[in-house]
PLY file of the C-alpha trace (Angstrom):
ply
format ascii 1.0
element vertex 79
property float x
property float y
property float z
element edge 78
property int vertex1
property int vertex2
end_header
0.20 0.04 -0.13
2.99 2.54 0.78
3.26 2.12 -3.25
-0.04 3.64 -4.15
1.03 6.82 -1.61
-1.51 6.57 0.92
-3.39 3.87 3.15
-6.76 2.77 2.77
-8.85 2.24 6.20
-12.16 0.64 6.60
-14.96 2.52 6.83
-16.93 1.89 10.63
-20.03 3.05 11.85
-20.49 4.10 15.11
-22.98 1.30 16.86
-25.87 3.59 17.61
-26.08 4.16 13.80
-28.52 2.42 12.31
-27.91 0.21 9.19
-30.51 -0.77 6.31
-31.77 -3.34 7.78
-33.04 -1.55 11.17
-34.50 1.15 8.76
-36.33 -1.84 6.53
-37.91 -3.20 9.64
-38.75 -0.17 11.10
-40.65 0.57 7.45
-42.16 -2.24 7.50
-43.58 -2.45 10.74
-45.00 1.14 10.32
-46.68 -0.30 7.47
-48.12 -3.35 9.12
-49.16 -1.01 12.21
-51.30 1.19 8.77
-52.06 -1.97 7.39
-53.31 -3.11 10.82
-55.38 -0.11 11.65
-57.01 -0.20 7.99
-57.84 -3.30 8.60
-59.47 -2.11 12.09
-61.58 0.73 10.60
-62.87 -1.39 8.22
-64.23 -4.07 10.42
-65.64 -1.26 12.73
-67.40 0.40 9.44
-68.80 -2.95 8.48
-70.36 -3.30 12.09
-71.53 -0.13 12.26
-73.60 -0.44 8.86
-74.72 -3.75 10.54
-76.17 -2.21 13.37
-77.78 0.39 11.56
-79.28 -2.00 8.78
-80.61 -4.11 11.92
-82.46 -0.91 13.48
-83.63 -0.06 10.03
-85.37 -3.92 9.89
-86.61 -3.49 13.72
-87.82 0.20 12.58
-89.99 -1.24 9.80
-91.06 -4.25 11.92
-92.55 -1.81 14.31
-94.06 0.61 11.71
-95.71 -2.74 9.95
-97.16 -4.18 13.48
-98.77 -0.08 13.77
-99.82 -0.06 10.08
-101.40 -3.58 10.79
-103.39 -2.55 14.37
-104.67 0.67 12.76
-105.47 -0.53 9.69
-108.93 -2.53 8.97
-108.99 -5.07 6.62
-111.59 -7.30 7.49
-115.20 -6.48 8.91
-116.49 -7.99 12.00
-119.41 -9.64 11.43
-121.98 -10.18 14.58
-124.62 -12.58 14.00
0 1
1 2
2 3
3 4
4 5
5 6
6 7
7 8
8 9
9 10
10 11
11 12
12 13
13 14
14 15
15 16
16 17
17 18
18 19
19 20
20 21
21 22
22 23
23 24
24 25
25 26
26 27
27 28
28 29
29 30
30 31
31 32
32 33
33 34
34 35
35 36
36 37
37 38
38 39
39 40
40 41
41 42
42 43
43 44
44 45
45 46
46 47
47 48
48 49
49 50
50 51
51 52
52 53
53 54
54 55
55 56
56 57
57 58
58 59
59 60
60 61
61 62
62 63
63 64
64 65
65 66
66 67
67 68
68 69
69 70
70 71
71 72
72 73
73 74
74 75
75 76
76 77
77 78
């Protein structure tokens, strides 16, 4: 090495310096967290829509019963 006029030394990073694998794992972890949050929100939205649909069905059934009570479809004939 003395024939080129300078010495080559290896580059040593500090121990707390993040490596590319650390950055990739952090990026992957954030992506997984985002995906988990999206799945959670989708499940909550589906549950909310199911609940609203059940309320709609119950109200429709109650309204149908009310209409049957106040609607006279038959004439009571007394002999």
